[in-house]
C-alpha positions in Angstrom: 36.7 -2.6 5.5 39.5 -2.9 8.0 40.7 0.6 7.2 37.2 1.8 7.7 36.8 0.1 11.3 40.1 1.9 12.1 39.0 5.2 11.0 35.6 4.9 12.8 37.3 3.9 16.3 40.5 5.9 16.2 39.3 8.0 18.8 38.5 5.0 21.3 42.0 3.3 20.7 45.5 3.9 19.6 45.8 3.4 15.8 49.0 1.4 16.0 47.4 -1.1 18.6 44.4 -1.5 16.1 46.7 -2.1 13.2 48.5 -4.9 15.2 45.4 -6.6 16.2 43.9 -6.3 12.6 47.4 -7.2 10.8 47.6 -3.9 8.5 50.3 -1.5 8.2 49.8 2.0 10.0 51.4 3.5 6.6 48.4 1.6 4.3 46.0 3.0 6.8 46.9 6.8 6.4 47.3 6.4 2.7 43.6 5.3 2.5 42.6 8.1 4.7 44.3 10.5 2.2 42.9 8.8 -0.8 40.1 10.7 -2.8 36.6 9.3 -2.5 36.0 6.8 -5.4 33.3 7.5 -8.0 31.4 4.7 -6.5 31.5 5.9 -3.1 30.4 9.3 -4.3 27.3 7.5 -6.0 26.4 5.7 -3.0 26.6 8.8 -0.7 24.3 10.4 -3.4 21.7 7.7 -3.2 21.6 7.6 0.6 20.8 11.1 0.7 18.0 10.7 -2.0 17.0 7.7 -0.1 16.7 9.6 3.1 14.8 12.4 1.3 12.2 10.2 -0.1 11.8 8.2 3.3 11.0 11.6 4.7 8.6 12.8 2.0 6.4 9.6 2.2 6.5 9.8 6.2 8.7 6.5 6.6 6.1 4.4 4.7 8.1 2.9 2.1 10.5 -0.2 2.3 13.3 -0.8 0.0 11.4 -2.2 -3.2 9.3 0.8 -3.1 11.9 3.3 -2.5 13.8 1.5 -5.5 10.8 2.1 -7.8 10.6 5.8 -6.8 14.5 6.2 -7.4 13.9 4.8 -10.8 11.1 7.2 -11.5 13.2 9.9 -10.6 16.0 8.7 -13.2 18.4 7.3 -10.5 19.2 3.8 -11.7 20.3 1.4 -9.2 20.0 -2.3 -7.9 17.1 -2.9 -5.3 19.7 -4.7 -3.1 22.0 -1.8 -3.1 19.0 0.5 -1.8 18.1 -2.2 1.0 22.1 -2.2 2.0 22.1 1.5 2.0 18.9 1.7 4.0 20.4 -1.0 6.6 23.7 1.0 6.8 21.8 4.3 7.7 19.2 3.1 9.9 16.2 3.4 7.4 13.2 1.2 7.8 9.5 1.3 6.9 6.7 1.3 9.5 5.4 -2.1 10.6 1.8 -3.3 11.1 -0.5 -3.2 14.1 -1.9 -6.3 15.7 -4.5 -8.1 13.7 -8.2 -7.7 14.4 -10.7 -9.8 12.5 -13.6 -8.2 10.7 -14.9 -11.0 8.9 -18.1 -12.9 10.3 -18.7 -15.9 8.2 -20.7 -17.9 10.9 -24.2 -17.3 9.2 -26.6 -19.4 7.3 -26.9 -17.0 4.3 -25.8 -18.6 0.7 -22.4 -18.0 -0.4 -20.9 -17.9 -4.0 -17.9 -20.0 -5.4 -14.5 -18.4 -5.9 -15.0 -17.5 -9.5 -11.8 -15.4 -9.4 -9.8 -18.2 -8.4 -6.6 -16.0 -7.7 -6.5 -15.1 -11.1 -5.3 -11.5 -10.3 -4.1 -10.3 -13.7 -7.2 -8.7 -15.3 -7.9 -5.9 -17.7 -9.8 -2.9 -16.5 -13.2 -3.3 -14.9 -12.9 -6.9 -15.4 -12.6 -8.0 -11.6 -12.9 -6.1 -8.5 -11.8 -7.0 -4.9 -13.9 -5.9 -1.9 -13.3 -6.0 1.9 -13.8 -4.4 5.2 -10.9 -3.3 7.8 -10.9 -1.1 10.8 -8.9 1.9 11.8 -8.4 2.9 15.4 -9.4 6.7 16.3 -9.7 8.6 19.7 -13.6 8.2 19.1 -13.5 4.4 18.6 -13.2 2.1 15.8 -13.7 3.4 12.3 -14.6 0.6 9.7 -13.6 1.1 6.1 -15.0 -0.7 3.3 -13.1 -0.6 -0.1 -13.3 -1.7 -3.8 -10.0 -2.3 -5.8 -9.7 -2.6 -9.4 -7.3 -5.4 -10.0 -6.1 -3.8 -13.4 -4.7 -0.5 -11.8 -4.7 -1.7 -8.1 -6.6 1.7 -7.7 -9.2 1.8 -5.0 -12.3 2.8 -7.1 -14.9 3.0 -4.3 -14.8 3.3 -0.4 -17.1 3.9 2.4 -16.5 4.7 6.3 -18.7 4.1 9.1 -18.6 3.6 13.0 -20.9 0.4 12.3 -19.9 -2.7 10.5 -23.1 -3.5 8.4 -24.4 -4.0 4.8 -24.9 -0.3 4.4 -21.1 0.0 4.6 -20.3 -2.4 1.8 -23.1 -1.3 -0.4 -22.0 2.4 -0.3 -18.5 1.4 -1.3 -19.7 -0.5 -4.2 -22.3 2.0 -5.5 -19.4 4.4 -5.6 -17.2 2.0 -7.7 -20.0 1.6 -9.9 -21.0 5.5 -10.2 -17.2 6.4 -10.9 -16.3 3.3 -13.4 -19.8 2.5 -15.2 -18.6 -1.1 -15.8 -20.0 -3.2 -18.5 -21.3 -6.8 -18.2 -19.1 -9.6 -17.0 -17.5 -7.6 -14.2 -16.5 -10.2 -11.1 -16.7 -8.5 -7.6 -14.9 -10.6 -5.4 -15.0 -10.6 -1.5 -14.9 -12.7 1.5 -17.8 -14.7 2.7 -18.7 -12.2 5.5 -22.4 -11.5 6.4 -22.2 -8.2 4.8 -21.4 -9.6 1.6 -23.8 -12.4 1.7 -26.7 -10.4 2.7 -29.6 -9.7 0.5 -29.2 -6.0 0.2 -25.7 -6.6 -1.2 -26.6 -9.4 -3.6 -29.6 -7.3 -4.8 -27.3 -4.7 -5.6 -24.9 -6.9 -7.8 -27.9 -8.3 -9.7 -29.1 -4.7 -10.5 -25.7 -4.1 -12.1 -25.2 -7.4 -13.8 -22.1 -8.1 -11.5 -21.0 -11.6 -11.0 -20.5 -12.5 -7.2 -17.4 -14.4 -6.2 -16.4 -15.2 -2.7 -13.2 -16.4 -1.0 -12.8 -19.9 0.5 -13.6 -20.2 4.3 -10.6 -19.1 6.2 -8.4 -18.3 3.0 -7.2 -14.9 3.0 -4.9 -15.7 -0.1 -8.1 -15.5 -2.2 -8.1 -11.8 -1.6 -4.5 -11.2 -1.4 -4.3 -7.8 -3.4 -6.8 -6.1 -1.0 -5.4 -7.7 2.1 -1.9 -6.0 0.9 -3.6 -2.8 0.3 -4.9 -2.7 3.9 -1.7 -3.6 5.3 0.0 -0.7 3.6 -2.8 1.5 4.6 -2.3 0.7 8.3 1.4 0.8 8.2 1.6 4.1 6.4 -1.2 6.2 8.1 -2.1 4.9 11.5 1.1 3.1 12.9 2.7 6.0 14.7 -0.3 7.6 16.1 -4.2 7.2 16.4 -6.3 9.1 14.4 -8.3 11.8 16.2 -11.5 11.6 14.8 -13.4 9.3 12.4 -13.6 11.9 9.7 -12.8 10.6 6.0 -9.2 10.3 5.2 -9.0 9.5 1.2 -5.7 7.3 0.5 -5.7 7.1 -3.1 -2.8 9.2 -3.5 -0.3 8.4 -6.4 2.4 5.8 -5.3 4.5 3.0 -6.8 2.4 -0.3 -7.1 4.9 -3.1 -7.4 2.1 -5.6 -8.7 1.7 -3.5 -11.9 5.3 -3.1 -12.7 5.7 0.1 -10.2 3.3 2.0 -12.1 1.6 4.5 -10.1 -2.0 3.8 -8.9 -4.5 5.7 -11.1 -2.2 6.0 -14.3 -3.6 3.0 -16.0 -7.3 3.4 -16.1 -8.9 6.9 -16.4 -12.1 7.7 -14.8 -15.4 7.3 -16.9 -16.9 10.1 -18.9 -19.8 10.0 -16.9 -18.1 10.3 -13.6 -15.9 13.3 -14.6 -19.1 15.2 -15.9 -20.9 14.5 -12.6 -17.8 15.4 -10.4 -17.7 18.7 -12.1 -21.0 19.8 -10.9 -20.4 18.7 -7.4 -19.1 21.0 -4.4 -15.5 20.3 -3.9 -16.2 19.1 -0.3 -18.3 16.3 -1.5 -16.1 15.5 -4.7 -14.4 11.9 -4.4 -15.0 11.6 -0.6 -18.7 11.2 -0.2 -20.2 7.8 -1.3 -23.4 7.9 -3.2 -26.6 6.9 -1.2 -29.0 4.2 -2.4 
């Protein structure tokens, strides 16, 4: 470490003076400089280059855990602490989130459901879905996004976007999820207790498809933690550095490492339903996978 400091500052101060202050011999320093790079140092330099490449590929979205998962997927075994250390040394950091804005209106007199999910987030396919609403700033104004997440694969199976935050927004998202996945009986749909999810329109849709309603406890964001985590990643990775110009649709369901399911890529765990694949083949490409079905 002392020799490295000497080498980095040898153009600022005399080498012999620094050796005297650091209590090392000049001969030892010059011997260190002529020594060939060790295999460990070469490996660290290779990892640093690969980390920088991944960081640019994902538009500076990943922190050390997800970059570590991506390195392992590419056959480069290393420790997550090594990745974090190299990122600090080279000034590589993920984007941070924007200021929080509340989108939940729980001040209503509509009936609310108990938290049946009870933070049991380890589920099989189409056994439990999470639903929530967030906002995205654009130059045209606020864009509201409702999403439905499958707890098994952590994939967004339904979504809807609008400049209005109303019951139609969450209904479109749930209808897309049902159309794509065709879930059976016993599915639990968990959301917050906002007025959109407590509305008669939304509750009738749940009853029509035999879906069990579950709602978070009042002011308890941890009951819906996986969805909150997704929205946090969405905003850090797509809207941190620049405001979107329009409210046009921007699907996010790209393959990426999900740490909650063992760094598997979203979409690898659960195939789409046969009925959805049949219907999507006869739809125009401009509508496929982007336009929520209407009631």
